All heavy atoms as an XYZ file, in Angstrom:
975
protein
N     159.533    -48.845     73.356
C     159.965    -47.555     73.881
C     159.551    -47.432     75.340
O     158.412    -47.676     75.702
C     159.313    -46.444     73.068
C     159.603    -45.071     73.577
S     158.835    -43.854     72.472
C     158.652    -42.537     73.597
N     160.499    -47.075     76.199
C     160.202    -46.861     77.609
C     159.649    -45.463     77.810
O     160.155    -44.496     77.251
C     161.458    -47.006     78.459
C     161.872    -48.433     78.651
O     161.073    -49.334     78.486
N     163.118    -48.639     78.991
N     158.603    -45.360     78.613
C     158.059    -44.062     78.976
C     158.729    -43.645     80.277
O     159.122    -44.477     81.074
C     156.550    -44.142     79.180
C     155.817    -44.522     77.940
N     155.596    -43.639     76.909
C     155.267    -45.684     77.555
C     154.933    -44.243     75.954
N     154.724    -45.487     76.324
N     158.850    -42.362     80.497
C     159.422    -41.898     81.744
C     158.378    -41.979     82.836
O     157.215    -41.662     82.641
C     159.922    -40.463     81.600
C     161.121    -40.290     80.687
C     161.488    -38.813     80.590
C     162.297    -41.095     81.161
N     158.818    -42.412     83.997
C     157.940    -42.431     85.154
C     158.494    -41.465     86.175
O     159.699    -41.243     86.260
C     157.845    -43.834     85.745
O     159.112    -44.282     86.145
N     157.605    -40.857     86.910
C     157.992    -39.867     87.895
C     157.502    -40.303     89.263
O     156.356    -40.726     89.410
C     157.374    -38.508     87.552
C     157.746    -37.943     86.184
C     156.907    -36.711     85.893
C     159.211    -37.625     86.108
N     158.373    -40.209     90.237
C     158.011    -40.497     91.612
C     157.612    -39.181     92.251
O     158.423    -38.261     92.332
C     159.193    -41.123     92.354
C     159.005    -41.343     93.845
C     157.912    -42.370     94.084
C     160.302    -41.790     94.476
N     156.379    -39.076     92.641
C     155.847    -37.842     93.205
C     155.258    -38.113     94.577
O     155.083    -39.257     94.984
C     154.733    -37.283     92.320
C     155.199    -36.992     90.909
O     156.209    -36.294     90.759
O     154.546    -37.458     89.971
N     154.937    -37.054     95.284
C     154.162    -37.133     96.512
C     152.918    -36.287     96.321
O     152.987    -35.177     95.799
C     154.947    -36.607     97.711
O     155.944    -37.510     98.093
N     151.811    -36.828     96.746
C     150.533    -36.118     96.716
C     150.223    -35.700     98.141
O     150.223    -36.537     99.050
C     149.434    -37.042     96.188
C     148.008    -36.515     96.321
C     147.778    -35.369     95.339
C     147.013    -37.628     96.083
N     150.006    -34.421     98.347
C     149.609    -33.901     99.647
C     148.136    -33.542     99.564
O     147.740    -32.730     98.729
C     150.431    -32.661    100.008
C     151.950    -32.837     99.982
C     152.631    -31.500    100.263
C     152.392    -33.883    100.978
N     147.331    -34.163    100.410
C     145.891    -33.914    100.412
C     145.508    -33.329    101.763
O     145.793    -33.921    102.806
C     145.114    -35.207    100.142
O     145.589    -35.793     98.931
C     143.625    -34.930    100.007
N     144.877    -32.172    101.704
C     144.485    -31.476    102.919
C     143.007    -31.741    103.199
O     142.174    -31.658    102.293
C     144.741    -29.974    102.774
C     146.205    -29.665    102.587
C     146.768    -29.661    101.317
C     147.016    -29.417    103.676
C     148.116    -29.396    101.134
C     148.375    -29.153    103.503
C     148.923    -29.147    102.235
N     142.669    -32.068    104.452
C     141.282    -32.412    104.791
C     140.355    -31.209    104.760
O     140.795    -30.060    104.884
C     141.405    -32.976    106.208
C     142.604    -32.283    106.776
C     143.551    -32.101    105.617
N     139.071    -31.501    104.622
C     138.062    -30.443    104.590
C     138.014    -29.678    105.904
O     137.813    -28.465    105.920
C     136.690    -31.040    104.265
N     138.205    -30.377    107.019
C     138.212    -29.727    108.334
C     138.908    -30.633    109.341
O     139.374    -31.717    109.001
C     136.800    -29.353    108.792
C     135.859    -30.550    108.864
O     136.283    -31.626    109.334
O     134.696    -30.414    108.455
N     138.938    -30.195    110.598
C     139.643    -30.948    111.637
C     138.911    -32.211    112.074
O     139.458    -33.015    112.828
C     139.944    -30.053    112.845
C     138.691    -29.539    113.528
O     137.605    -29.562    112.908
O     138.799    -29.087    114.684
N     137.689    -32.418    111.607
C     136.929    -33.617    111.961
C     136.862    -34.632    110.829
O     136.168    -35.632    110.916
C     135.514    -33.218    112.398
C     135.519    -32.370    113.669
C     134.118    -31.981    114.115
O     133.125    -32.468    113.520
O     134.030    -31.182    115.054
N     137.598    -34.394    109.756
C     137.602    -35.287    108.602
C     138.168    -36.650    108.985
O     139.199    -36.735    109.658
C     138.440    -34.689    107.458
O     137.847    -33.449    107.069
C     138.514    -35.616    106.265
N     137.488    -37.706    108.573
C     137.959    -39.070    108.785
C     139.110    -39.323    107.808
O     138.894    -39.533    106.616
C     136.820    -40.060    108.537
C     137.197    -41.501    108.775
O     138.404    -41.835    108.794
O     136.281    -42.325    108.938
N     140.338    -39.295    108.320
C     141.517    -39.395    107.462
C     141.677    -40.788    106.853
O     142.213    -40.925    105.757
C     142.768    -38.999    108.239
C     142.766    -37.537    108.689
S     142.588    -36.353    107.324
C     144.205    -36.462    106.582
N     141.205    -41.823    107.542
C     141.256    -43.175    106.959
C     140.332    -43.266    105.749
O     140.674    -43.868    104.733
C     140.893    -44.226    108.003
C     141.987    -44.442    109.028
C     141.642    -45.534    110.020
O     140.799    -46.413    109.710
O     142.225    -45.515    111.121
N     139.170    -42.658    105.851
C     138.227    -42.632    104.732
C     138.786    -41.805    103.575
O     138.663    -42.182    102.408
C     136.878    -42.065    105.188
C     135.796    -42.141    104.159
C     135.269    -43.544    103.910
O     135.468    -44.439    104.754
O     134.644    -43.752    102.848
N     139.402    -40.687    103.904
C     140.038    -39.851    102.891
C     141.100    -40.649    102.130
O     141.118    -40.660    100.901
C     140.663    -38.613    103.534
C     141.564    -37.738    102.656
C     140.806    -37.185    101.465
C     142.167    -36.621    103.477
N     141.964    -41.336    102.860
C     143.007    -42.144    102.228
C     142.407    -43.239    101.356
O     142.849    -43.458    100.228
C     143.917    -42.766    103.280
C     144.974    -43.675    102.695
C     145.879    -44.267    103.753
O     146.209    -43.615    104.730
N     146.285    -45.494    103.551
N     141.393    -43.908    101.865
C     140.733    -44.972    101.106
C     140.150    -44.425     99.803
O     140.303    -45.027     98.733
C     139.628    -45.612    101.956
C     138.936    -46.788    101.314
C     137.853    -47.332    102.217
C     136.549    -46.940    101.570
N     135.365    -47.327    102.264
N     139.519    -43.272     99.863
C     138.904    -42.672     98.680
C     139.953    -42.246     97.646
O     139.752    -42.438     96.443
C     138.045    -41.469     99.069
C     136.826    -41.862     99.885
O     136.483    -43.044     99.996
N     136.190    -40.890    100.487
N     141.047    -41.676     98.118
C     142.100    -41.257     97.192
C     142.711    -42.467     96.500
O     142.851    -42.512     95.278
C     143.189    -40.423     97.916
C     144.398    -40.209     97.014
C     142.623    -39.083     98.365
N     143.092    -43.473     97.287
C     143.750    -44.658     96.713
C     142.798    -45.512     95.865
O     143.251    -46.372     95.117
C     144.395    -45.501     97.802
C     145.669    -44.879     98.334
C     146.410    -45.844     99.235
C     147.833    -45.380     99.480
N     148.607    -46.384    100.219
N     141.503    -45.255     95.955
C     140.531    -45.977     95.126
C     140.522    -45.453     93.688
O     139.989    -46.104     92.789
C     139.132    -45.872     95.734
N     141.118    -44.303     93.471
C     141.188    -43.737     92.119
C     142.164    -44.564     91.295
O     143.304    -44.772     91.696
C     141.624    -42.260     92.162
C     140.577    -41.419     92.908
C     141.872    -41.728     90.763
C     141.008    -40.001     93.194
N     141.690    -45.042     90.157
C     142.521    -45.855     89.274
C     142.659    -45.168     87.927
O     141.681    -44.669     87.375
C     141.908    -47.245     89.085
C     141.871    -48.069     90.349
C     141.293    -49.452     90.136
O     140.880    -49.778     89.005
O     141.257    -50.215     91.113
N     143.882    -45.118     87.436
C     144.171    -44.563     86.116
C     145.288    -45.404     85.506
O     146.195    -45.835     86.221
C     144.629    -43.103     86.224
C     143.612    -42.167     86.852
S     144.284    -40.501     87.163
C     144.203    -39.818     85.527
N     145.207    -45.628     84.208
C     146.271    -46.338     83.515
C     147.554    -45.530     83.646
O     147.582    -44.343     83.333
C     145.909    -46.531     82.038
C     146.923    -47.370     81.298
O     147.478    -48.307     81.911
O     147.170    -47.084     80.119
N     148.621    -46.152     84.163
C     149.889    -45.459     84.340
C     150.089    -44.875     85.728
O     151.051    -44.154     85.967
N     149.187    -45.178     86.670
C     149.264    -44.666     88.037
C     149.433    -45.827     89.007
O     148.684    -46.804     88.956
C     147.988    -43.897     88.383
C     147.766    -43.521     89.848
C     148.795    -42.502     90.321
C     146.355    -42.981     90.045
N     150.423    -45.732     89.891
C     150.626    -46.724     90.950
C     150.747    -45.972     92.265
O     151.602    -45.098     92.416
C     151.913    -47.555     90.718
C     152.119    -48.546     91.856
C     151.869    -48.268     89.377
N     149.862    -46.301     93.212
C     149.902    -45.683     94.532
C     150.980    -46.352     95.362
O     151.194    -47.546     95.268
C     148.557    -45.822     95.239
C     147.461    -45.054     94.586
C     146.400    -45.557     93.890
C     147.307    -43.628     94.557
N     145.601    -44.539     93.438
C     146.138    -43.342     93.830
C     148.054    -42.567     95.072
C     145.696    -42.043     93.613
C     147.614    -41.275     94.846
C     146.443    -41.023     94.130
N     151.620    -45.584     96.223
C     152.667    -46.105     97.101
C     152.308    -45.925     98.560
O     151.137    -45.870     98.934
N     153.326    -45.816     99.378
C     153.172    -45.665    100.821
C     152.515    -44.327    101.143
O     152.634    -43.362    100.392
C     154.534    -45.761    101.491
N     151.851    -44.301    102.283
C     151.206    -43.062    102.718
C     151.421    -42.863    104.201
O     151.717    -43.807    104.934
C     149.713    -43.091    102.391
O     149.088    -44.161    103.070
N     151.277    -41.607    104.621
C     151.372    -41.296    106.044
C     150.631    -40.000    106.310
O     150.387    -39.207    105.403
C     152.830    -41.187    106.490
C     153.603    -40.028    105.874
C     155.047    -40.010    106.359
C     155.827    -38.874    105.710
N     157.214    -38.850    106.169
N     150.282    -39.805    107.577
C     149.653    -38.564    108.004
C     150.742    -37.656    108.572
O     151.599    -38.098    109.333
C     148.588    -38.838    109.061
C     147.404    -39.686    108.598
C     146.451    -39.933    109.760
C     146.678    -39.017    107.446
N     150.695    -36.379    108.178
C     151.701    -35.409    108.596
C     150.989    -34.250    109.303
O     150.070    -33.650    108.737
C     152.493    -34.882    107.371
C     153.522    -33.856    107.812
C     153.139    -36.028    106.610
N     151.410    -33.963    110.528
C     150.798    -32.879    111.295
C     151.089    -31.531    110.632
O     152.210    -31.274    110.200
C     151.329    -32.883    112.718
N     150.044    -30.701    110.526
C     150.224    -29.347    109.989
C     149.958    -28.287    111.056
O     150.282    -27.134    110.852
C     149.335    -29.083    108.746
C     149.779    -29.939    107.598
C     147.877    -29.283    109.044
N     149.379    -28.675    112.183
C     149.147    -27.749    113.286
C     147.709    -27.747    113.745
O     146.801    -28.107    112.992
N     147.509    -27.365    114.980
C     146.178    -27.258    115.581
C     145.391    -28.559    115.480
O     144.173    -28.555    115.303
C     145.389    -26.100    114.957
C     146.098    -24.784    115.028
C     146.712    -24.255    113.910
C     146.168    -24.094    116.233
C     147.375    -23.041    113.979
C     146.836    -22.875    116.312
C     147.441    -22.349    115.187
N     146.093    -29.692    115.565
C     145.443    -30.996    115.524
C     145.048    -31.466    114.135
O     144.448    -32.518    113.981
N     145.369    -30.703    113.113
C     145.030    -31.072    111.736
C     146.215    -31.772    111.099
O     147.363    -31.383    111.301
C     144.631    -29.828    110.912
C     143.393    -29.177    111.521
C     144.398    -30.198    109.451
C     142.992    -27.871    110.878
N     145.921    -32.823    110.350
C     146.951    -33.556    109.630
C     146.621    -33.560    108.151
O     145.460    -33.504    107.760
C     147.031    -34.996    110.142
C     147.474    -35.082    111.580
C     147.563    -36.505    112.052
C     148.013    -36.524    113.511
N     148.181    -37.875    114.000
N     147.657    -33.612    107.327
C     147.471    -33.788    105.885
C     147.897    -35.199    105.537
O     148.673    -35.824    106.248
C     148.285    -32.764    105.084
C     149.790    -32.909    105.255
C     150.527    -31.822    104.503
C     152.031    -31.888    104.814
N     152.760    -30.769    104.223
N     147.363    -35.694    104.436
C     147.687    -37.030    103.951
C     148.768    -36.906    102.887
O     148.607    -36.167    101.916
C     146.440    -37.689    103.357
C     146.628    -39.043    102.695
C     147.087    -40.089    103.700
C     145.321    -39.473    102.038
N     149.872    -37.595    103.082
C     150.947    -37.621    102.093
C     151.015    -39.027    101.517
O     151.171    -39.997    102.255
C     152.287    -37.260    102.728
C     153.440    -37.321    101.746
C     154.766    -36.947    102.378
O     154.823    -36.280    103.401
N     155.832    -37.385    101.761
N     150.857    -39.136    100.194
C     150.895    -40.434     99.509
C     151.926    -40.371     98.392
O     151.911    -39.445     97.576
C     149.532    -40.795     98.885
C     148.418    -40.762     99.923
C     149.593    -42.170     98.222
C     147.043    -41.031     99.362
N     152.809    -41.349     98.369
C     153.744    -41.457     97.249
C     153.022    -42.100     96.078
O     152.151    -42.952     96.266
C     154.957    -42.305     97.630
C     155.823    -41.627     98.664
O     155.830    -40.412     98.787
N     156.552    -42.416     99.424
N     153.363    -41.684     94.877
C     152.781    -42.276     93.692
C     153.797    -42.248     92.568
O     154.685    -41.408     92.536
C     151.494    -41.560     93.273
C     151.594    -40.092     92.876
C     150.501    -39.779     91.866
C     151.431    -39.196     94.086
N     153.664    -43.205     91.687
C     154.485    -43.248     90.485
C     153.534    -43.094     89.319
O     152.508    -43.776     89.258
C     155.264    -44.576     90.370
C     156.069    -44.621     89.080
C     156.186    -44.757     91.572
N     153.859    -42.162     88.425
C     153.010    -41.941     87.258
C     153.821    -42.109     85.985
O     154.982    -41.741     85.930
C     152.339    -40.548     87.261
C     151.405    -40.397     88.429
C     153.359    -39.435     87.247
N     153.181    -42.695     85.003
C     153.756    -42.755     83.673
C     153.344    -41.451     83.008
O     152.165    -41.233     82.714
C     153.231    -43.974     82.926
C     154.013    -44.288     81.688
C     153.635    -45.621     81.087
O     153.080    -46.482     81.788
O     153.897    -45.777     79.885
N     154.319    -40.588     82.808
C     154.069    -39.201     82.449
C     153.192    -39.020     81.211
O     152.391    -38.107     81.147
C     155.405    -38.477     82.256
C     155.311    -36.995     82.520
O     154.490    -36.606     83.359
O     156.044    -36.241     81.870
N     153.322    -39.894     80.218
C     152.543    -39.737     78.988
C     151.105    -40.222     79.128
O     150.282    -39.952     78.267
C     153.233    -40.471     77.841
C     154.547    -39.831     77.446
C     155.194    -40.505     76.246
O     154.551    -41.355     75.607
O     156.351    -40.173     75.965
N     150.791    -40.938     80.218
C     149.448    -41.483     80.391
C     148.626    -40.768     81.453
O     147.399    -40.764     81.389
C     149.526    -42.967     80.769
C     150.034    -43.857     79.674
C     149.995    -45.304     80.125
C     150.444    -46.248     79.036
N     150.383    -47.646     79.489
N     149.283    -40.190     82.444
C     148.560    -39.635     83.586
C     148.692    -38.116     83.609
O     149.795    -37.581     83.641
C     149.098    -40.218     84.911
C     148.400    -39.567     86.096
C     148.928    -41.723     84.942
N     147.558    -37.451     83.603
C     147.518    -36.001     83.791
C     147.330    -35.748     85.283
O     146.321    -36.166     85.870
C     146.354    -35.393     83.008
O     146.058    -34.111     83.508
N     148.290    -35.073     85.898
C     148.172    -34.788     87.322
C     147.025    -33.824     87.602
O     146.407    -33.881     88.662
C     149.492    -34.249     87.865
C     150.644    -35.263     87.844
C     151.932    -34.617     88.317
C     150.324    -36.486     88.671
N     146.700    -32.968     86.649
C     145.531    -32.091     86.802
C     144.252    -32.914     86.875
O     143.387    -32.648     87.706
C     145.457    -31.088     85.656
C     146.485    -29.996     85.731
C     146.366    -28.998     84.586
O     145.328    -28.992     83.886
O     147.307    -28.230     84.393
N     144.124    -33.912     85.985
C     142.949    -34.784     86.016
C     142.873    -35.550     87.331
O     141.789    -35.704     87.912
C     142.973    -35.778     84.849
C     142.734    -35.119     83.502
O     142.308    -33.935     83.472
O     142.976    -35.790     82.473
N     144.019    -36.027     87.812
C     144.053    -36.743     89.085
C     143.590    -35.840     90.215
O     142.743    -36.231     91.031
C     145.466    -37.272     89.360
C     145.676    -37.960     90.709
C     144.751    -39.166     90.855
C     147.134    -38.354     90.879
N     144.078    -34.613     90.258
C     143.672    -33.688     91.312
C     142.191    -33.325     91.216
O     141.532    -33.151     92.244
C     144.544    -32.429     91.294
C     145.944    -32.706     91.840
C     146.773    -31.453     91.923
O     147.320    -31.023     90.917
N     146.861    -30.872     93.096
N     141.660    -33.243     90.006
C     140.223    -32.990     89.849
C     139.411    -34.148     90.416
O     138.385    -33.931     91.074
C     139.879    -32.760     88.382
C     140.317    -31.406     87.865
C     140.042    -31.212     86.385
O     139.263    -32.002     85.802
O     140.601    -30.260     85.807
N     139.850    -35.382     90.163
C     139.149    -36.553     90.702
C     139.189    -36.544     92.226
O     138.211    -36.883     92.881
C     139.755    -37.845     90.165
C     139.426    -38.097     88.721
C     139.967    -39.433     88.249
C     139.631    -39.626     86.783
N     139.620    -41.023     86.396
N     140.327    -36.172     92.792
C     140.452    -36.112     94.252
C     139.533    -35.031     94.814
O     138.855    -35.235     95.824
C     141.921    -35.857     94.651
C     142.760    -37.088     94.305
C     142.044    -35.498     96.124
C     144.249    -36.864     94.352
N     139.459    -33.888     94.157
C     138.637    -32.758     94.623
C     137.141    -33.070     94.608
O     136.364    -32.412     95.311
C     138.930    -31.525     93.785
N     136.733    -34.077     93.828
C     135.322    -34.465     93.796
C     134.836    -34.969     95.149
O     133.638    -34.959     95.427
C     135.097    -35.530     92.722
C     135.254    -34.996     91.308
C     135.196    -36.089     90.250
O     134.961    -37.275     90.592
O     135.403    -35.761     89.068
N     135.740    -35.402     96.014
C     135.395    -35.882     97.357
C     135.305    -34.676     98.297
O     136.106    -34.518     99.214
C     136.442    -36.889     97.833
C     136.096    -37.523     99.167
O     134.960    -37.320     99.667
O     136.969    -38.211     99.731
N     134.325    -33.822     98.052
C     134.185    -32.562     98.785
C     133.972    -32.740    100.282
O     134.294    -31.852    101.065
C     133.040    -31.744     98.200
C     133.268    -31.314     96.772
C     132.055    -30.647     96.159
O     130.966    -30.628     96.803
O     132.178    -30.136     95.041
N     133.418    -33.891    100.686
C     133.182    -34.121    102.113
C     134.478    -34.320    102.889
O     134.505    -34.127    104.106
C     132.292    -35.349    102.320
C     130.883    -35.125    101.813
O     130.456    -33.952    101.720
O     130.205    -36.131    101.503
N     135.545    -34.727    102.192
C     136.803    -35.028    102.860
C     137.969    -34.136    102.442
O     138.928    -33.987    103.183
C     137.207    -36.491    102.604
C     136.255    -37.474    103.176
N     135.258    -38.057    102.432
C     136.135    -37.967    104.435
C     134.567    -38.879    103.204
N     135.073    -38.840    104.418
N     137.918    -33.563    101.245
C     139.082    -32.880    100.678
C     138.868    -31.372    100.590
O     137.874    -30.911    100.043
C     139.391    -33.432     99.260
C     140.536    -32.662     98.620
C     139.705    -34.913     99.320
N     139.841    -30.636    101.119
C     139.869    -29.184    100.928
C     140.672    -28.867     99.672
O     140.240    -28.105     98.819
C     140.489    -28.493    102.132
C     140.621    -26.989    101.940
C     141.472    -26.343    102.998
O     142.414    -26.946    103.509
N     141.138    -25.113    103.331
N     141.874    -29.456     99.575
C     142.743    -29.214     98.427
C     143.820    -30.289     98.373
O     143.976    -31.080     99.300
C     143.404    -27.831     98.532
O     144.253    -27.782     99.664
N     144.558    -30.291     97.256
C     145.689    -31.208     97.131
C     146.803    -30.527     96.357
O     146.556    -29.606     95.578
C     145.268    -32.502     96.430
O     144.917    -32.255     95.086
N     148.013    -30.974     96.609
C     149.197    -30.468     95.926
C     150.052    -31.652     95.499
O     150.089    -32.679     96.191
C     150.046    -29.575     96.838
C     149.390    -28.253     97.163
O     148.823    -27.642     96.240
O     149.439    -27.843     98.335
N     150.758    -31.489     94.404
C     151.704    -32.499     93.939
C     153.105    -31.955     94.157
O     153.412    -30.833     93.761
C     151.515    -32.807     92.436
C     150.119    -33.334     92.149
C     152.595    -33.761     91.946
C     149.856    -34.752     92.597
N     153.933    -32.749     94.802
C     155.346    -32.404     94.962
C     156.091    -33.225     93.925
O     156.138    -34.444     94.003
C     155.847    -32.735     96.381
C     157.324    -32.395     96.514
C     155.021    -31.999     97.423
N     156.637    -32.551     92.915
C     157.308    -33.245     91.816
C     158.577    -33.914     92.304
O     159.252    -33.454     93.194
C     157.656    -32.284     90.670
C     156.483    -31.729     89.910
C     155.472    -32.710     89.399
N     155.988    -33.854     88.694
C     155.470    -34.342     87.583
N     154.444    -33.759     87.025
N     155.968    -35.410     87.042
N     158.893    -34.988     91.651
C     160.011    -35.837     92.013
C     161.355    -35.253     91.623
O     161.475    -34.441     90.723
C     159.839    -37.171     91.306
O     160.976    -37.959     91.491
N     162.353    -35.765     92.282
C     163.726    -35.488     91.886
C     164.199    -36.550     90.896
O     165.278    -36.459     90.366
C     164.644    -35.547     93.112
C     164.298    -34.529     94.160
C     165.147    -34.714     95.391
N     165.005    -36.021     95.999
C     164.139    -36.324     96.954
N     163.312    -35.430     97.396
N     164.099    -37.531     97.464
N     163.411    -37.572     90.665
C     163.839    -38.712     89.866
C     163.019    -38.823     88.587
O     161.808    -38.701     88.622
C     163.661    -40.022     90.645
C     164.339    -40.009     91.970
C     163.622    -39.761     93.115
C     165.692    -40.226     92.070
C     164.236    -39.744     94.342
C     166.320    -40.209     93.290
C     165.596    -39.966     94.430
N     163.658    -39.058     87.483
C     162.979    -39.425     86.248
C     163.642    -40.713     85.792
O     164.832    -40.737     85.492
C     163.114    -38.345     85.184
C     162.323    -37.103     85.509
S     162.345    -35.889     84.196
C     161.371    -36.710     82.974
N     162.885    -41.782     85.792
C     163.443    -43.096     85.526
C     162.674    -43.776     84.403
O     161.469    -43.620     84.301
C     163.335    -43.967     86.790
C     163.971    -43.377     88.043
C     163.515    -44.146     89.267
C     165.481    -43.398     87.934
N     163.341    -44.560     83.587
C     162.601    -45.321     82.580
C     161.728    -46.375     83.257
O     162.207    -47.100     84.110
C     163.690    -45.982     81.729
C     164.972    -45.438     82.220
C     164.752    -44.735     83.509
N     160.466    -46.414     82.901
C     159.543    -47.359     83.489
C     159.982    -48.782     83.197
O     160.397    -49.092     82.092
C     158.134    -47.123     82.932
C     156.989    -47.848     83.628
C     156.878    -47.392     85.075
C     155.692    -47.575     82.902
N     159.878    -49.659     84.170
C     160.199    -51.083     84.092
C     161.695    -51.366     84.011
O     162.086    -52.493     83.871
C     159.510    -51.787     82.919
C     158.028    -51.616     82.929
C     157.380    -51.080     81.846
C     157.277    -51.988     84.024
C     156.008    -50.911     81.845
C     155.909    -51.829     84.041
C     155.278    -51.285     82.948
N     162.573    -50.367     84.083
C     163.993    -50.672     83.978
C     164.701    -50.647     85.323
O     165.880    -50.912     85.391
C     164.686    -49.694     83.029
O     164.713    -48.414     83.605
N     163.984    -50.331     86.404
C     164.635    -50.261     87.701
C     163.953    -51.159     88.727
O     164.020    -50.947     89.918
C     164.689    -48.814     88.206
C     163.361    -48.125     88.285
C     162.699    -47.981     89.489
C     162.766    -47.607     87.139
C     161.483    -47.349     89.549
C     161.556    -46.964     87.201
C     160.919    -46.838     88.410
O     159.719    -46.206     88.468
N     163.328    -52.217     88.257
C     162.535    -53.056     89.136
C     163.335    -53.731     90.234
O     162.855    -53.854     91.349
C     161.799    -54.109     88.321
N     164.525    -54.196     89.951
C     165.288    -54.917     90.970
C     166.546    -54.163     91.381
O     167.558    -54.754     91.700
C     165.646    -56.314     90.460
C     164.404    -57.159     90.300
O     163.526    -57.124     91.152
N     164.308    -57.887     89.215
N     166.472    -52.850     91.385
C     167.639    -52.041     91.730
C     167.978    -52.111     93.207
O     169.056    -51.714     93.611
C     167.412    -50.585     91.346
S     167.234    -50.350     89.577
N     167.052    -52.572     94.015
C     167.284    -52.633     95.435
C     167.259    -54.085     95.878
O     166.312    -54.808     95.601
C     166.217    -51.822     96.180
C     166.219    -50.382     95.753
C     165.328    -49.923     94.799
C     167.151    -49.510     96.275
C     165.347    -48.605     94.389
C     167.171    -48.188     95.871
C     166.279    -47.733     94.928
N     168.308    -54.549     96.546
C     168.403    -55.951     96.959
C     167.175    -56.389     97.749
O     166.683    -55.669     98.600
C     169.654    -55.970     97.843
C     170.434    -54.774     97.439
C     169.434    -53.748     96.994
N     166.677    -57.564     97.428
C     165.544    -58.131     98.142
C     164.200    -57.573     97.742
O     163.187    -57.911     98.327
N     164.156    -56.733     96.745
C     162.900    -56.120     96.328
C     162.525    -56.632     94.950
O     163.129    -56.253     93.960
C     163.020    -54.604     96.315
S     161.485    -53.790     95.843
N     161.542    -57.501     94.886
C     161.058    -58.015     93.606
C     159.754    -57.292     93.306
O     158.669    -57.772     93.588
C     160.839    -59.530     93.674
C     160.390    -60.080     92.334
O     160.611    -59.464     91.299
N     159.744    -61.214     92.368
N     159.868    -56.087     92.782
C     158.692    -55.259     92.517
C     158.757    -54.714     91.104
O     159.821    -54.575     90.522
C     158.629    -54.095     93.500
N     157.598    -54.432     90.557
C     157.538    -53.816     89.232
C     157.992    -52.368     89.313
O     158.643    -51.850     88.435
C     156.114    -53.893     88.709
C     155.954    -53.368     87.305
C     154.545    -53.561     86.807
O     153.874    -54.501     87.232
O     154.124    -52.736     85.998
N     157.636    -51.716     90.399
C     157.992    -50.315     90.602
C     158.496    -50.178     92.029
O     157.925    -50.747     92.942
C     156.769    -49.393     90.406
C     157.130    -47.953     90.654
C     156.201    -49.576     89.006
N     159.570    -49.446     92.227
C     160.083    -49.225     93.572
C     160.158    -47.736     93.839
O     160.243    -46.932     92.926
C     161.496    -49.834     93.774
C     161.444    -51.332     93.688
C     162.489    -49.266     92.783
N     160.111    -47.393     95.114
C     160.283    -45.999     95.491
C     161.778    -45.749     95.563
O     162.470    -46.232     96.449
C     159.630    -45.720     96.840
C     159.779    -44.279     97.253
C     159.305    -44.043     98.662
O     158.277    -44.587     99.065
O     160.012    -43.299     99.351
N     162.292    -45.001     94.626
C     163.730    -44.829     94.481
C     164.376    -44.127     95.669
O     165.522    -44.375     95.973
C     164.032    -44.074     93.197
N     163.654    -43.279     96.365
C     164.283    -42.524     97.443
C     164.589    -43.380     98.653
O     165.553    -43.134     99.353
C     163.394    -41.346     97.851
O     162.166    -41.815     98.335
N     163.778    -44.404     98.921
C     164.016    -45.212    100.110
C     164.295    -46.669     99.782
O     164.716    -47.420    100.634
C     162.803    -45.150    101.041
O     161.716    -45.823    100.437
N     164.031    -47.065     98.552
C     164.260    -48.450     98.177
C     163.154    -49.377     98.613
O     163.304    -50.589     98.554
N     162.030    -48.843     99.064
C     160.954    -49.712     99.516
C     160.077    -50.132     98.341
O     159.899    -49.394     97.392
C     160.103    -49.005    100.573
O     159.492    -47.872    100.020
N     159.550    -51.345     98.421
C     158.697    -51.860     97.352
C     157.331    -51.191     97.415
O     156.776    -51.012     98.487
C     158.510    -53.363     97.498
S     160.032    -54.295     97.297
N     156.796    -50.862     96.261
C     155.462    -50.294     96.204
C     154.450    -51.352     95.807
O     153.439    -51.523     96.434
C     155.411    -49.106     95.215
C     156.223    -47.948     95.771
C     153.982    -48.666     94.978
C     156.294    -46.760     94.854
N     154.729    -52.133     94.768
C     153.765    -53.116     94.303
C     154.529    -54.394     93.944
O     155.458    -54.370     93.181
C     153.022    -52.576     93.079
C     151.946    -53.509     92.588
C     151.133    -52.869     91.516
N     151.905    -52.701     90.305
C     151.385    -52.294     89.158
N     150.133    -51.983     89.078
N     152.140    -52.169     88.097
N     154.084    -55.515     94.501
C     154.718    -56.794     94.207
C     154.395    -57.225     92.789
O     153.326    -56.984     92.281
C     154.221    -57.877     95.174
C     154.576    -57.611     96.617
C     156.029    -57.835     96.862
C     156.348    -57.668     98.335
N     157.741    -57.652     98.604
N     155.362    -57.867     92.164
C     155.172    -58.340     90.788
C     156.137    -59.470     90.530
O     157.164    -59.593     91.168
C     155.439    -57.202     89.806
O     155.470    -57.691     88.498
N     155.802    -60.305     89.574
C     156.707    -61.370     89.185
C     157.678    -60.895     88.110
O     158.531    -61.642     87.646
C     155.922    -62.574     88.673
O     155.149    -62.182     87.559
N     157.551    -59.631     87.714
C     158.424    -59.060     86.698
C     159.853    -59.025     87.204
O     160.112    -58.587     88.313
C     157.991    -57.617     86.345
O     156.643    -57.648     85.948
C     158.861    -57.039     85.251
N     160.798    -59.496     86.408
C     162.197    -59.392     86.776
C     162.935    -58.726     85.647
O     162.861    -59.149     84.506
C     162.822    -60.766     87.078
O     162.604    -61.608     85.956
C     162.202    -61.391     88.312
N     163.612    -57.654     85.963
C     164.418    -56.947     84.989
C     165.725    -56.563     85.625
O     165.924    -56.728     86.820
C     163.716    -55.664     84.475
O     163.490    -54.815     85.593
C     162.407    -55.984     83.784
N     166.622    -56.030     84.852
C     167.926    -55.658     85.341
C     168.035    -54.149     85.446
O     167.399    -53.425     84.726
C     168.991    -56.184     84.359
O     170.243    -55.661     84.694
N     168.901    -53.696     86.331
C     169.127    -52.254     86.487
C     170.299    -51.788     85.647
O     170.699    -50.651     85.733
C     169.403    -51.928     87.951
S     167.969    -52.241     88.973
N     170.872    -52.676     84.858
C     172.029    -52.293     84.036
C     171.635    -51.350     82.946
O     170.606    -51.366     82.413
C     172.653    -53.529     83.427
C     173.175    -54.451     84.514
O     172.735    -54.314     85.657
O     173.999    -55.301     84.232
């Protein structure tokens, strides 16, 4: 049975304007959960020299509680003020869309841009 996976974005807001954003990103991406795959990230300006961290992630809905994930992120009080999850527009069967984008041999792909998130030797069909 295929579980549904959701492509989401995690927005993490820094504790203050002096927060080390590289350290914040490293700490967030260090969180490991069964059914969670971290994707691309970028810093997005919010104003007054402050940036938020936006990270794409794919979650296997039956395995990952986004509330639990946000609680783990909030434990980094030195770097994190708050976080928000932007729910995906896509609900895809896990492992069934691995090679949907030409030249991408990945277990999971970011459906919105077609970029590979994690390399894998897994080959499946998009049919």
